[in-house]
C-alpha positions, 0 to 999 in steps of 0.5 A: 947859777940859779935857774930863772923861775917860770911865771904864772898869771891867772886870768878869769875866762868864761867865769873860771880862773885860768892859770898860765905858766910861762918862761920869761926868756922866751914868752913861751907858755909851758903849761895852762889850765883852769882851777876847778872845784876840786883843784881851786889853786890848779896844783894838778897843773903844776904837778903835771908840768913837773912830772913831764919837764924836770927843767921846770921842776928845777926852776919853779914857778913864781906869780907874775910880778905885773898883769901887763905882760904879753900872756896876760894881755893875750888872755884877757883880750881872748876873755873879752872876745878877741878869739885870735888873740891867743894864736900868736902865743908861743908854746913849749911842751915836751912831747913825741913827734906825733904828739907835737903834730897833733898839738899843731893840728889843734892850734890849726882848728880855728875859734868857732869850729869843732872837729872830731877826733877822727878829723884831728888824726887826719889833720896831724897826718895819721888818719888811722891813729884816732886813739893816739890823737885823742891821747894827744888832747888828754896829755895836752899841758897848754890847754886853751892856747893849744885848743883841745876843747874844740875836738868833739865825738863823731856823734857830735857829743862833747866828749871828755875835757880835764877841766869838766864838760860844762867848762868845755861847753862854755868855751864852745859857747864863748867862741861861737861854736856849738858842740854838735857843729863839725867842720 
């Protein structure tokens, strides 16, 4: 039996192409991220997904046959200002029990807010595991939907972001959060 391929949509968000890869059988976003100058086709997103998930590699990825699917609609709504439109999108990414808790805690950070890595660790149930919480952000395959861009340093600085600090700042501005605004 041939595996059903994953589906990919590309939607412009804050002036950058955003790629979302999802499984058609359950609608879960399996990987998502921005194209960058150094990676204009977001090939690194596919590489990261395939390295983390052998099933995804076997299935492959095809472009969406239409732009009216639930993922594209939610992303376009988010881009147009409905910041909660992506909240209901299901996600599926391989991780450890603590990373799963970090990703769940990330999804609990509301648009328009920014929290520190220290607070993220506490929200994930392990206040002393700040480095591990930061690692959960760095290894998040489902950027934006699992909003690692909403996490900042304790001094209010933006910290890092796989797709560039400038893009992180644009996302925070789009959502109405200032980088130094802490919950």
